[in-house]
N, C-alpha and C positions, 0 to 999 in steps of 0.2 A: 745537653739540649742546646744545639747551635741555632743561631738565627740565619745561618747560611741558606737553608732551603727556602725560607721566607723571602729573603732578599733576591735569591735567584728566580723564584717564581714571580715576584713582582716585576723584576727586570724583563723576564720573558713575556709576561702579560702586556707590559707597556710597549715593548718592542714589536709584539704582534699587532697591537693597536696601531702603531706607526705604520707598519707594513700594510695593514688593511686600509688606512687612509691613503697611502701612496698608491696602492693598487686599485683604489676605488671599489673596494668590496663593501658596498653599502649595506647589504643584508647582514654581514658580520658586525659592522659598526653599530647598526641599529639593534642587533640582537634578535632579529626576526627569523632568520634561517636556523640559527642554533643559539640557544641561550649559552652564554659563556663569558669567559674572562676578557674578551676583547671588545665587548660592547662599550660604547661611551657611557651608558648608564652605570655599568659596573665600575668603570674607571672613576667616574665622578662621584658616585654615591657610596661606594664601598672602599675602593683601593686608596684614593687620595686622602680621605678623612682618617682612615686607619694609619696610613703611612705618616701623615702629618702629626697625628697624636703620638705615635711611637717615637718619631724623631724629636718632637718637642720634649718628651720625657727624657730621652737620651741626652739632649742638649742641656736641659735644666739641671741634670744630675752629673754632668761632665763625664758621661759614659762613652762618648763618641770615640775617644782615643783607644779605649779598650775594645770596642765593638768593631770599628771600621779598620780592620787590618786584613792583609792577605786577600783571600777570595771574597770576603764580604766587602772589602774596599773596592775590588773589581766590579762586583755586582752593583755597588753604589754608583760607580762611574756610568754603568749601563743605564741605571735608573735616571741619573741626572741627564744623560744624553737624550733619553726618550722623552723626559719631561720638557726639556728644552725644545726639542723638535715639535712636540704637540703644542706647546705654548707659543712658539714663535712662527712656525711654518704650517701648523695644522690646517688653517683655513685656506692656504694656497694650494693644497692638494685636491680640494673638492670644489664642486660648483653647486652642490645641493644646499639650499638655504637653511634647512633644518639642522644640518651638521654644523654649518658656520655659526648659527645661533646657539647651538648646544656648546660648542667650543668657547664662544665668546662669553656666554652666561657663566661658565665655570672657570673662567680665567683667573679670578681672584683666589679661588680655592687652589688652583695650580701654583699661583704665586706664594700662597701661604705654605704649601708643601715645600717649595724650593727654599723659602726662608727658614723653615724648620730644618731642612737638610743642611743649610749653611751654618746653623747654630751648633751642629754636632759633628759635622764632617771635619776631621782634625787636620787634614793635609792641605797645606797651602801650595799654590802653584810653584812658588819659588823655594820649596824645600825638598829637593829631589832625594836627599839621603833618607827621607821618611816615606818616599813615594815610589816604590818599585813598580807599581802598576800603571803609572801615567808616563807614557813615553814622551809626552810633550812637556813634562816638567823641565824647567830651565835650571841649569846649574849657575847660580848667581855669581859664583867666583869666576866663571868663564866670561860672564858678561861685564863684570865690573872692571873699569880701567885701573882702579886703585889696587885690586887684587892681582892684576897682571903687571903691575909696576909701570904703568904708562902714565 
């Protein structure tokens, strides 16, 4: 029983929410046109609390190294990216007051989720040998003057 489908579905739901914010699909965001996984109510009331709780558990028990590898690590990066966009740029996509209020009201929950993620995500930015899925990871030996004999 892998956690990969769960992480992939969470990443897909969050990325669809970001797309709906960017494309101003207000009926999808509010959940009035179709009840679904892209409404802000679902993201804030279901997805983020469940994700934060699971990540807290993984972090407290040091399971992050075992769980976040290969495709799950890649899904983790997608989740982190979507959470970052929703948290930092979500209000810039829309001019509807109720959406801005909804995003701002739940910003602490989003921060808690990111904090939980940080507690269990095992790959640091400067450890490329452990990080095949992050093309932006730096090889510290290439950056270090000491390692290059300068």
